[in-house]
C-alpha positions in Angstrom: -178.8 7.8 51.8 -180.8 7.6 55.3 -179.8 6.1 58.2 -182.5 5.2 61.1 -181.2 4.9 64.8 -183.1 2.7 66.7 -185.4 4.5 69.2 -185.2 7.9 67.7 -187.5 9.4 65.9 -184.9 11.6 63.8 -183.5 10.6 60.7 -180.7 11.6 59.6 -179.6 12.1 55.7 -175.9 12.2 54.3 -175.1 13.2 51.3 -171.8 11.6 49.7 -170.0 12.9 46.3 -171.3 10.3 44.0 -168.2 8.6 42.8 -168.0 8.1 39.0 -165.0 5.7 37.8 -163.9 6.0 34.2 -164.1 9.8 34.4 -160.9 10.5 34.2 -160.9 11.6 37.7 -159.1 10.4 40.8 -162.0 10.9 43.4 -162.1 9.6 47.1 -162.3 6.0 47.0 -160.3 5.5 43.4 -156.8 3.9 43.2 -156.8 4.8 39.7 -159.1 6.5 37.0 -158.0 6.2 33.4 -160.8 7.7 31.4 -162.6 4.4 30.6 -164.3 1.2 32.4 -161.5 -1.4 30.7 -159.7 -3.8 32.4 -156.1 -4.8 31.8 -154.8 -1.4 31.2 -153.6 -0.8 34.5 -156.7 0.1 36.3 -159.9 -2.0 36.2 -163.3 -1.2 35.3 -163.4 -0.7 39.2 -161.1 2.2 39.2 -158.1 -0.3 41.2 -154.7 -1.1 40.2 -154.1 -4.0 38.8 -151.0 -5.9 39.2 -148.8 -5.7 36.2 -150.9 -3.8 33.7 -149.5 -0.5 32.0 -151.1 2.6 31.2 -151.8 3.0 27.6 -149.1 4.2 25.3 -148.9 7.8 23.9 -149.5 11.2 25.6 -148.4 14.7 25.0 -148.7 18.3 25.8 -151.1 21.0 24.6 -149.5 24.0 21.9 -148.2 26.5 24.2 -147.1 24.4 26.8 -143.7 26.1 27.8 -140.7 24.2 27.2 -137.3 24.8 28.8 -134.2 25.3 26.7 -130.8 24.4 27.5 -130.2 28.3 27.9 -133.2 28.2 30.7 -135.5 30.4 27.9 -139.2 29.0 27.3 -140.4 28.2 24.1 -143.9 26.9 23.0 -143.7 22.9 22.3 -145.4 23.6 19.1 -142.6 26.3 18.5 -140.1 23.9 19.0 -138.0 22.1 15.9 -135.9 19.2 15.2 -132.2 20.2 16.5 -133.1 22.5 18.8 -131.6 21.8 22.5 -134.0 21.4 25.4 -133.1 21.0 29.0 -133.0 17.6 29.9 -132.5 15.2 33.0 -129.7 12.3 33.4 -131.0 10.4 35.9 -127.5 8.4 36.1 -125.6 11.9 37.1 -128.5 13.4 38.7 -128.4 16.6 36.6 -129.6 18.6 33.8 -127.7 18.2 31.0 -128.5 19.6 26.9 -130.8 17.4 25.1 -131.0 17.3 20.9 -134.4 17.4 20.1 -134.7 14.2 17.0 -138.3 14.3 16.2 -141.8 16.6 17.2 -144.3 14.1 17.0 -148.2 15.5 16.5 -151.6 13.9 17.3 -155.0 13.9 19.0 -156.3 12.7 22.4 -160.1 12.7 24.2 -158.8 15.1 26.8 -156.5 16.1 29.0 -155.1 16.8 32.7 -154.9 20.2 34.4 -152.3 19.7 36.7 -151.6 22.7 39.4 -153.2 25.0 37.5 -150.1 24.7 34.8 -149.4 21.6 32.9 -151.7 20.5 30.2 -150.9 16.9 29.9 -152.7 13.6 28.2 -153.6 10.5 30.3 -150.6 8.7 28.9 -147.8 10.9 28.9 -145.0 10.1 32.1 -144.1 12.4 34.7 -141.8 12.2 37.6 -144.3 12.1 40.4 -142.7 10.7 44.0 -139.5 9.5 42.6 -140.4 7.8 39.8 -142.4 7.7 36.4 -145.9 7.8 36.6 -149.0 8.6 34.4 -151.6 11.6 35.4 -154.6 9.3 36.3 -152.1 7.8 38.9 -150.7 11.3 40.2 -152.9 12.3 42.9 -153.0 16.0 45.2 -150.2 15.2 47.9 -148.0 14.2 45.4 -143.9 15.4 44.1 -143.6 16.3 41.0 -140.2 17.5 40.2 -138.9 20.8 38.3 -136.2 22.1 36.5 -133.9 23.0 39.8 -134.3 19.4 41.0 -136.6 20.3 43.5 -139.9 18.3 44.9 -143.4 20.7 43.9 -146.4 19.5 45.8 -149.3 18.7 43.3 -152.2 20.8 44.9 -154.7 20.6 42.0 -155.4 18.3 38.9 -158.7 17.6 37.1 -159.7 16.2 34.3 -161.2 18.4 31.2 -162.7 16.1 28.6 -162.9 16.7 24.8 -160.5 16.3 21.6 -157.3 17.9 22.0 -154.2 18.4 19.0 -150.8 17.6 21.0 -147.2 17.8 20.6 -144.3 15.9 21.9 -140.6 15.2 21.7 -138.0 12.8 21.6 -135.0 14.2 22.9 -131.7 12.4 22.1 -130.3 9.8 24.5 -132.5 11.1 27.9 -135.8 11.2 26.2 -136.7 13.6 29.0 -137.4 17.4 29.0 -139.4 19.8 31.2 -142.8 21.0 30.1 -144.1 23.9 32.4 -140.9 23.6 34.5 -142.0 19.8 35.3 -139.7 16.9 34.8 -141.4 14.9 31.7 -140.6 11.6 29.8 -141.9 10.7 26.2 -141.7 7.1 26.6 -144.5 4.7 28.4 -143.9 4.0 32.2 -144.7 0.7 33.5 -147.0 -0.1 36.8 -143.9 -0.3 38.8 -142.5 3.2 37.8 -140.2 2.0 35.0 -139.8 2.9 31.4 -140.4 0.4 28.8 -138.6 1.3 25.2 
């Protein structure tokens, strides 16, 4: 836009980046961006948080995502089988425990987030951010994830990549948690307050 100053013959042009609500990328001035322009899903059509709103159900990880097994080896999520044991987290004890895989789910999703140039996760999959469960559209640079050593790791990059992707998710006995690319994740729906539904 242009600015005209009284008594001045100069014109100052200021280029501001174009904010595009609904593109799945959290940009300056947005409280959230869930990749759509619908109200009632936790993020309004103006990219503002909606009180009491929840993100949509579902979410998963792309093939090749490394999952930590209980022995600290890593397997691709697409190679995990029922009855395998992954490294899981038990919040009541604040420690890692063995987690038995009860089921492996696959489906298609309309794009994914790339976090720290490592974790490829869909918009609705819970990740542990700043001490509570959250989803990628509500995560921003400067937030903190938790790694398998139960230490905070800062988010230094996050971007949305559009396009249909085939994804996997795991159901883990009791805790429902596991580590994808070393980061603590969950397979249940988070609430706007950071709790979990289901």
